[in-house]
TORKOL-4160 file (C-alpha; in steps of 0.2 Angstrom, whole numbers, padded with zeros to 4 digits, m for minus):
311
<pt num="1" X="0000" Y="0000" Z="0000"/>
<pt num="2" X="0007" Y="0017" Z="m0005"/>
<pt num="3" X="0009" Y="0031" Z="0008"/>
<pt num="4" X="0011" Y="0050" Z="0007"/>
<pt num="5" X="0030" Y="0049" Z="0008"/>
<pt num="6" X="0031" Y="0037" Z="m0006"/>
<pt num="7" X="0021" Y="0049" Z="m0017"/>
<pt num="8" X="0032" Y="0063" Z="m0012"/>
<pt num="9" X="0048" Y="0053" Z="m0016"/>
<pt num="10" X="0040" Y="0050" Z="m0033"/>
<pt num="11" X="0036" Y="0068" Z="m0036"/>
<pt num="12" X="0054" Y="0073" Z="m0031"/>
<pt num="13" X="0061" Y="0060" Z="m0044"/>
<pt num="14" X="0049" Y="0067" Z="m0057"/>
<pt num="15" X="0055" Y="0084" Z="m0054"/>
<pt num="16" X="0074" Y="0079" Z="m0054"/>
<pt num="17" X="0071" Y="0070" Z="m0071"/>
<pt num="18" X="0060" Y="0083" Z="m0080"/>
<pt num="19" X="0061" Y="0099" Z="m0070"/>
<pt num="20" X="0042" Y="0099" Z="m0068"/>
<pt num="21" X="0034" Y="0102" Z="m0051"/>
<pt num="22" X="0017" Y="0093" Z="m0048"/>
<pt num="23" X="0006" Y="0093" Z="m0033"/>
<pt num="24" X="m0005" Y="0078" Z="m0030"/>
<pt num="25" X="m0020" Y="0078" Z="m0018"/>
<pt num="26" X="m0028" Y="0061" Z="m0013"/>
<pt num="27" X="m0042" Y="0056" Z="m0002"/>
<pt num="28" X="m0038" Y="0038" Z="0003"/>
<pt num="29" X="m0024" Y="0025" Z="0001"/>
<pt num="30" X="m0032" Y="0018" Z="m0015"/>
<pt num="31" X="m0030" Y="0035" Z="m0024"/>
<pt num="32" X="m0012" Y="0037" Z="m0017"/>
<pt num="33" X="m0008" Y="0020" Z="m0025"/>
<pt num="34" X="m0015" Y="0025" Z="m0042"/>
<pt num="35" X="m0006" Y="0042" Z="m0041"/>
<pt num="36" X="0011" Y="0033" Z="m0036"/>
<pt num="37" X="0009" Y="0021" Z="m0051"/>
<pt num="38" X="0006" Y="0035" Z="m0063"/>
<pt num="39" X="0021" Y="0045" Z="m0057"/>
<pt num="40" X="0032" Y="0030" Z="m0059"/>
<pt num="41" X="0025" Y="0027" Z="m0077"/>
<pt num="42" X="0029" Y="0046" Z="m0081"/>
<pt num="43" X="0047" Y="0044" Z="m0074"/>
<pt num="44" X="0050" Y="0027" Z="m0083"/>
<pt num="45" X="0043" Y="0035" Z="m0099"/>
<pt num="46" X="0054" Y="0050" Z="m0098"/>
<pt num="47" X="0070" Y="0039" Z="m0095"/>
<pt num="48" X="0066" Y="0029" Z="m0110"/>
<pt num="49" X="0062" Y="0044" Z="m0121"/>
<pt num="50" X="0076" Y="0055" Z="m0116"/>
<pt num="51" X="0090" Y="0044" Z="m0109"/>
<pt num="52" X="0098" Y="0034" Z="m0122"/>
<pt num="53" X="0113" Y="0030" Z="m0111"/>
<pt num="54" X="0102" Y="0020" Z="m0099"/>
<pt num="55" X="0095" Y="0010" Z="m0113"/>
<pt num="56" X="0112" Y="0006" Z="m0121"/>
<pt num="57" X="0120" Y="0002" Z="m0105"/>
<pt num="58" X="0106" Y="m0009" Z="m0101"/>
<pt num="59" X="0109" Y="m0018" Z="m0118"/>
<pt num="60" X="0128" Y="m0019" Z="m0115"/>
<pt num="61" X="0125" Y="m0028" Z="m0098"/>
<pt num="62" X="0111" Y="m0039" Z="m0103"/>
<pt num="63" X="0098" Y="m0030" Z="m0092"/>
<pt num="64" X="0085" Y="m0027" Z="m0106"/>
<pt num="65" X="0075" Y="m0042" Z="m0112"/>
<pt num="66" X="0076" Y="m0045" Z="m0131"/>
<pt num="67" X="0057" Y="m0044" Z="m0134"/>
<pt num="68" X="0058" Y="m0026" Z="m0128"/>
<pt num="69" X="0073" Y="m0020" Z="m0138"/>
<pt num="70" X="0064" Y="m0015" Z="m0154"/>
<pt num="71" X="0050" Y="m0005" Z="m0146"/>
<pt num="72" X="0062" Y="0005" Z="m0134"/>
<pt num="73" X="0074" Y="0008" Z="m0148"/>
<pt num="74" X="0060" Y="0015" Z="m0159"/>
<pt num="75" X="0055" Y="0027" Z="m0145"/>
<pt num="76" X="0073" Y="0033" Z="m0144"/>
<pt num="77" X="0075" Y="0034" Z="m0163"/>
<pt num="78" X="0090" Y="0022" Z="m0163"/>
<pt num="79" X="0090" Y="0010" Z="m0178"/>
<pt num="80" X="0090" Y="m0007" Z="m0170"/>
<pt num="81" X="0096" Y="m0016" Z="m0186"/>
<pt num="82" X="0113" Y="m0008" Z="m0191"/>
<pt num="83" X="0131" Y="m0014" Z="m0192"/>
<pt num="84" X="0141" Y="m0006" Z="m0177"/>
<pt num="85" X="0157" Y="m0008" Z="m0168"/>
<pt num="86" X="0159" Y="m0005" Z="m0150"/>
<pt num="87" X="0174" Y="0004" Z="m0143"/>
<pt num="88" X="0179" Y="0004" Z="m0125"/>
<pt num="89" X="0190" Y="0018" Z="m0119"/>
<pt num="90" X="0199" Y="0017" Z="m0102"/>
<pt num="91" X="0208" Y="0032" Z="m0094"/>
<pt num="92" X="0221" Y="0031" Z="m0081"/>
<pt num="93" X="0212" Y="0045" Z="m0071"/>
<pt num="94" X="0194" Y="0051" Z="m0073"/>
<pt num="95" X="0193" Y="0067" Z="m0084"/>
<pt num="96" X="0177" Y="0075" Z="m0088"/>
<pt num="97" X="0185" Y="0084" Z="m0103"/>
<pt num="98" X="0188" Y="0067" Z="m0112"/>
<pt num="99" X="0169" Y="0065" Z="m0115"/>
<pt num="100" X="0168" Y="0083" Z="m0122"/>
<pt num="101" X="0182" Y="0080" Z="m0134"/>
<pt num="102" X="0174" Y="0063" Z="m0139"/>
<pt num="103" X="0157" Y="0073" Z="m0143"/>
<pt num="104" X="0167" Y="0084" Z="m0155"/>
<pt num="105" X="0175" Y="0069" Z="m0163"/>
<pt num="106" X="0159" Y="0060" Z="m0165"/>
<pt num="107" X="0145" Y="0074" Z="m0168"/>
<pt num="108" X="0127" Y="0069" Z="m0168"/>
<pt num="109" X="0127" Y="0067" Z="m0187"/>
<pt num="110" X="0138" Y="0052" Z="m0186"/>
<pt num="111" X="0125" Y="0043" Z="m0176"/>
<pt num="112" X="0138" Y="0037" Z="m0164"/>
<pt num="113" X="0133" Y="0035" Z="m0146"/>
<pt num="114" X="0145" Y="0039" Z="m0131"/>
<pt num="115" X="0140" Y="0030" Z="m0115"/>
<pt num="116" X="0148" Y="0032" Z="m0098"/>
<pt num="117" X="0152" Y="0015" Z="m0091"/>
<pt num="118" X="0162" Y="0020" Z="m0075"/>
<pt num="119" X="0173" Y="0034" Z="m0069"/>
<pt num="120" X="0187" Y="0028" Z="m0079"/>
<pt num="121" X="0178" Y="0020" Z="m0094"/>
<pt num="122" X="0168" Y="0026" Z="m0109"/>
<pt num="123" X="0160" Y="0016" Z="m0123"/>
<pt num="124" X="0157" Y="0022" Z="m0140"/>
<pt num="125" X="0145" Y="0013" Z="m0151"/>
<pt num="126" X="0150" Y="0018" Z="m0169"/>
<pt num="127" X="0140" Y="0013" Z="m0185"/>
<pt num="128" X="0150" Y="0006" Z="m0199"/>
<pt num="129" X="0144" Y="0009" Z="m0217"/>
<pt num="130" X="0153" Y="m0001" Z="m0230"/>
<pt num="131" X="0153" Y="0008" Z="m0247"/>
<pt num="132" X="0159" Y="0003" Z="m0264"/>
<pt num="133" X="0173" Y="0016" Z="m0262"/>
<pt num="134" X="0178" Y="0009" Z="m0245"/>
<pt num="135" X="0196" Y="0002" Z="m0246"/>
<pt num="136" X="0196" Y="m0004" Z="m0228"/>
<pt num="137" X="0188" Y="m0019" Z="m0220"/>
<pt num="138" X="0178" Y="m0016" Z="m0204"/>
<pt num="139" X="0192" Y="m0022" Z="m0193"/>
<pt num="140" X="0205" Y="m0010" Z="m0202"/>
<pt num="141" X="0193" Y="0004" Z="m0201"/>
<pt num="142" X="0190" Y="0001" Z="m0183"/>
<pt num="143" X="0209" Y="0001" Z="m0180"/>
<pt num="144" X="0211" Y="0017" Z="m0188"/>
<pt num="145" X="0197" Y="0025" Z="m0178"/>
<pt num="146" X="0204" Y="0018" Z="m0162"/>
<pt num="147" X="0221" Y="0026" Z="m0165"/>
<pt num="148" X="0212" Y="0042" Z="m0170"/>
<pt num="149" X="0204" Y="0042" Z="m0153"/>
<pt num="150" X="0220" Y="0039" Z="m0144"/>
<pt num="151" X="0229" Y="0052" Z="m0153"/>
<pt num="152" X="0216" Y="0065" Z="m0152"/>
<pt num="153" X="0214" Y="0063" Z="m0133"/>
<pt num="154" X="0232" Y="0063" Z="m0130"/>
<pt num="155" X="0234" Y="0079" Z="m0140"/>
<pt num="156" X="0219" Y="0089" Z="m0134"/>
<pt num="157" X="0217" Y="0082" Z="m0116"/>
<pt num="158" X="0235" Y="0076" Z="m0113"/>
<pt num="159" X="0225" Y="0060" Z="m0107"/>
<pt num="160" X="0234" Y="0043" Z="m0108"/>
<pt num="161" X="0220" Y="0031" Z="m0114"/>
<pt num="162" X="0219" Y="0013" Z="m0120"/>
<pt num="163" X="0206" Y="0008" Z="m0132"/>
<pt num="164" X="0199" Y="m0009" Z="m0136"/>
<pt num="165" X="0185" Y="m0014" Z="m0149"/>
<pt num="166" X="0173" Y="m0028" Z="m0153"/>
<pt num="167" X="0170" Y="m0037" Z="m0169"/>
<pt num="168" X="0156" Y="m0029" Z="m0180"/>
<pt num="169" X="0138" Y="m0033" Z="m0174"/>
<pt num="170" X="0123" Y="m0033" Z="m0185"/>
<pt num="171" X="0110" Y="m0027" Z="m0172"/>
<pt num="172" X="0107" Y="m0020" Z="m0155"/>
<pt num="173" X="0103" Y="m0037" Z="m0149"/>
<pt num="174" X="0121" Y="m0042" Z="m0150"/>
<pt num="175" X="0127" Y="m0027" Z="m0140"/>
<pt num="176" X="0130" Y="m0037" Z="m0124"/>
<pt num="177" X="0141" Y="m0049" Z="m0135"/>
<pt num="178" X="0151" Y="m0034" Z="m0141"/>
<pt num="179" X="0153" Y="m0027" Z="m0124"/>
<pt num="180" X="0160" Y="m0044" Z="m0117"/>
<pt num="181" X="0172" Y="m0044" Z="m0132"/>
<pt num="182" X="0178" Y="m0026" Z="m0129"/>
<pt num="183" X="0180" Y="m0029" Z="m0111"/>
<pt num="184" X="0190" Y="m0045" Z="m0113"/>
<pt num="185" X="0201" Y="m0037" Z="m0126"/>
<pt num="186" X="0205" Y="m0023" Z="m0114"/>
<pt num="187" X="0209" Y="m0035" Z="m0100"/>
<pt num="188" X="0220" Y="m0046" Z="m0110"/>
<pt num="189" X="0228" Y="m0031" Z="m0119"/>
<pt num="190" X="0233" Y="m0022" Z="m0103"/>
<pt num="191" X="0240" Y="m0038" Z="m0096"/>
<pt num="192" X="0250" Y="m0045" Z="m0110"/>
<pt num="193" X="0253" Y="m0030" Z="m0121"/>
<pt num="194" X="0254" Y="m0015" Z="m0109"/>
<pt num="195" X="0265" Y="m0005" Z="m0121"/>
<pt num="196" X="0251" Y="m0004" Z="m0134"/>
<pt num="197" X="0236" Y="0008" Z="m0134"/>
<pt num="198" X="0224" Y="m0001" Z="m0146"/>
<pt num="199" X="0217" Y="m0019" Z="m0143"/>
<pt num="200" X="0206" Y="m0027" Z="m0156"/>
<pt num="201" X="0196" Y="m0042" Z="m0150"/>
<pt num="202" X="0201" Y="m0053" Z="m0164"/>
<pt num="203" X="0220" Y="m0049" Z="m0163"/>
<pt num="204" X="0224" Y="m0054" Z="m0145"/>
<pt num="205" X="0236" Y="m0067" Z="m0151"/>
<pt num="206" X="0243" Y="m0079" Z="m0138"/>
<pt num="207" X="0237" Y="m0068" Z="m0124"/>
<pt num="208" X="0219" Y="m0074" Z="m0127"/>
<pt num="209" X="0225" Y="m0092" Z="m0125"/>
<pt num="210" X="0235" Y="m0089" Z="m0109"/>
<pt num="211" X="0221" Y="m0079" Z="m0101"/>
<pt num="212" X="0209" Y="m0094" Z="m0103"/>
<pt num="213" X="0221" Y="m0107" Z="m0095"/>
<pt num="214" X="0219" Y="m0112" Z="m0077"/>
<pt num="215" X="0232" Y="m0106" Z="m0065"/>
<pt num="216" X="0238" Y="m0124" Z="m0060"/>
<pt num="217" X="0242" Y="m0127" Z="m0078"/>
<pt num="218" X="0252" Y="m0111" Z="m0080"/>
<pt num="219" X="0262" Y="m0115" Z="m0064"/>
<pt num="220" X="0266" Y="m0133" Z="m0071"/>
<pt num="221" X="0272" Y="m0124" Z="m0087"/>
<pt num="222" X="0284" Y="m0113" Z="m0078"/>
<pt num="223" X="0291" Y="m0127" Z="m0068"/>
<pt num="224" X="0294" Y="m0137" Z="m0084"/>
<pt num="225" X="0303" Y="m0122" Z="m0091"/>
<pt num="226" X="0313" Y="m0116" Z="m0076"/>
<pt num="227" X="0313" Y="m0131" Z="m0066"/>
<pt num="228" X="0313" Y="m0126" Z="m0047"/>
<pt num="229" X="0322" Y="m0109" Z="m0051"/>
<pt num="230" X="0307" Y="m0099" Z="m0057"/>
<pt num="231" X="0314" Y="m0081" Z="m0058"/>
<pt num="232" X="0306" Y="m0067" Z="m0049"/>
<pt num="233" X="0300" Y="m0052" Z="m0058"/>
<pt num="234" X="0314" Y="m0045" Z="m0069"/>
<pt num="235" X="0320" Y="m0027" Z="m0067"/>
<pt num="236" X="0315" Y="m0014" Z="m0079"/>
<pt num="237" X="0333" Y="m0013" Z="m0088"/>
<pt num="238" X="0333" Y="m0032" Z="m0091"/>
<pt num="239" X="0315" Y="m0031" Z="m0097"/>
<pt num="240" X="0319" Y="m0017" Z="m0109"/>
<pt num="241" X="0334" Y="m0026" Z="m0116"/>
<pt num="242" X="0324" Y="m0042" Z="m0119"/>
<pt num="243" X="0309" Y="m0034" Z="m0126"/>
<pt num="244" X="0320" Y="m0024" Z="m0138"/>
<pt num="245" X="0330" Y="m0039" Z="m0143"/>
<pt num="246" X="0314" Y="m0049" Z="m0147"/>
<pt num="247" X="0306" Y="m0034" Z="m0156"/>
<pt num="248" X="0322" Y="m0034" Z="m0167"/>
<pt num="249" X="0320" Y="m0052" Z="m0172"/>
<pt num="250" X="0335" Y="m0057" Z="m0161"/>
<pt num="251" X="0346" Y="m0045" Z="m0171"/>
<pt num="252" X="0361" Y="m0041" Z="m0159"/>
<pt num="253" X="0368" Y="m0026" Z="m0170"/>
<pt num="254" X="0351" Y="m0017" Z="m0172"/>
<pt num="255" X="0347" Y="m0020" Z="m0153"/>
<pt num="256" X="0363" Y="m0013" Z="m0147"/>
<pt num="257" X="0362" Y="0002" Z="m0159"/>
<pt num="258" X="0344" Y="0006" Z="m0153"/>
<pt num="259" X="0349" Y="0004" Z="m0134"/>
<pt num="260" X="0365" Y="0014" Z="m0137"/>
<pt num="261" X="0375" Y="m0001" Z="m0130"/>
<pt num="262" X="0391" Y="m0009" Z="m0136"/>
<pt num="263" X="0388" Y="m0026" Z="m0144"/>
<pt num="264" X="0399" Y="m0035" Z="m0132"/>
<pt num="265" X="0389" Y="m0027" Z="m0117"/>
<pt num="266" X="0372" Y="m0034" Z="m0125"/>
<pt num="267" X="0380" Y="m0051" Z="m0127"/>
<pt num="268" X="0386" Y="m0051" Z="m0109"/>
<pt num="269" X="0368" Y="m0047" Z="m0103"/>
<pt num="270" X="0360" Y="m0060" Z="m0114"/>
<pt num="271" X="0373" Y="m0073" Z="m0107"/>
<pt num="272" X="0368" Y="m0067" Z="m0089"/>
<pt num="273" X="0350" Y="m0070" Z="m0093"/>
<pt num="274" X="0354" Y="m0088" Z="m0099"/>
<pt num="275" X="0363" Y="m0091" Z="m0083"/>
<pt num="276" X="0348" Y="m0085" Z="m0073"/>
<pt num="277" X="0335" Y="m0094" Z="m0083"/>
<pt num="278" X="0343" Y="m0108" Z="m0093"/>
<pt num="279" X="0337" Y="m0100" Z="m0109"/>
<pt num="280" X="0348" Y="m0093" Z="m0123"/>
<pt num="281" X="0338" Y="m0079" Z="m0131"/>
<pt num="282" X="0349" Y="m0079" Z="m0146"/>
<pt num="283" X="0341" Y="m0096" Z="m0151"/>
<pt num="284" X="0323" Y="m0094" Z="m0158"/>
<pt num="285" X="0315" Y="m0108" Z="m0149"/>
<pt num="286" X="0322" Y="m0102" Z="m0132"/>
<pt num="287" X="0317" Y="m0084" Z="m0136"/>
<pt num="288" X="0299" Y="m0090" Z="m0140"/>
<pt num="289" X="0299" Y="m0100" Z="m0124"/>
<pt num="290" X="0305" Y="m0086" Z="m0114"/>
<pt num="291" X="0292" Y="m0074" Z="m0121"/>
<pt num="292" X="0278" Y="m0086" Z="m0117"/>
<pt num="293" X="0284" Y="m0089" Z="m0100"/>
<pt num="294" X="0285" Y="m0071" Z="m0096"/>
<pt num="295" X="0267" Y="m0068" Z="m0102"/>
<pt num="296" X="0262" Y="m0083" Z="m0091"/>
<pt num="297" X="0271" Y="m0075" Z="m0076"/>
<pt num="298" X="0262" Y="m0059" Z="m0078"/>
<pt num="299" X="0246" Y="m0068" Z="m0079"/>
<pt num="300" X="0249" Y="m0077" Z="m0063"/>
<pt num="301" X="0255" Y="m0061" Z="m0054"/>
<pt num="302" X="0239" Y="m0052" Z="m0060"/>
<pt num="303" X="0228" Y="m0067" Z="m0054"/>
<pt num="304" X="0236" Y="m0067" Z="m0037"/>
<pt num="305" X="0234" Y="m0048" Z="m0035"/>
<pt num="306" X="0215" Y="m0050" Z="m0040"/>
<pt num="307" X="0213" Y="m0064" Z="m0027"/>
<pt num="308" X="0221" Y="m0054" Z="m0014"/>
<pt num="309" X="0210" Y="m0039" Z="m0018"/>
<pt num="310" X="0194" Y="m0050" Z="m0017"/>
<pt num="311" X="0199" Y="m0057" Z="0000"/>
């Protein structure tokens, strides 16, 4: 049964949403209940009509039943059947100016929707229209657009962001799938490829495989590689040397040049790493094994940190 306080709360919520102040007079509890239901309907109708963010966020998180999507999308003038790509943007720190810059980057005529996900994350739902003159596939186009987002926010807001994106979806009914894909791409990308800024869902490489492995299997792999001498986290200087050496396809001359290091000094460092790990990074198979092992170690460190946080 409704009471006067519930009606007042409903009226306050209606005013907050619409700016309209109403006064309701009732003679008994039955009229109060009817008034309360009408106020709630008005609030719901206003949210559906004027708040696209709530609707799209509900779709991303699976909070809206499929049978209701077409009708609600029509009310909000959002085309339910259109090919789109979902971008997920994460900032190191919350920054209100980022949303404003994105609004300029994606004006209303583009029919892109910017949806706040959390204080550090924003989603951009972008339509992809393939034309006869288009030379790029959807994935290539999305990658170019993701880099444009990173470069624009870095230049105009001095914001360090990382961007992931989903595969193309044919309709709003698949938006929850796109959100899961973009979220997974961001998690895997940050964990295994932290030096990168753009993470496509379908280009996660071996990081996707490792992320789905049980921790026990990862630990067994490390014991097999390093026996009982699993190295602790390597220092930054050693990691820089290794990463640059691998990026240069095990080319000693080019790596030493880029690191401004004498060739013999680089060889000495690689020999020290071999003594420490048993792996000669100058050999392709050992280099590949070491790369995978370091990714597995990063994954296990992240899982342990997550478990400690949840305790």
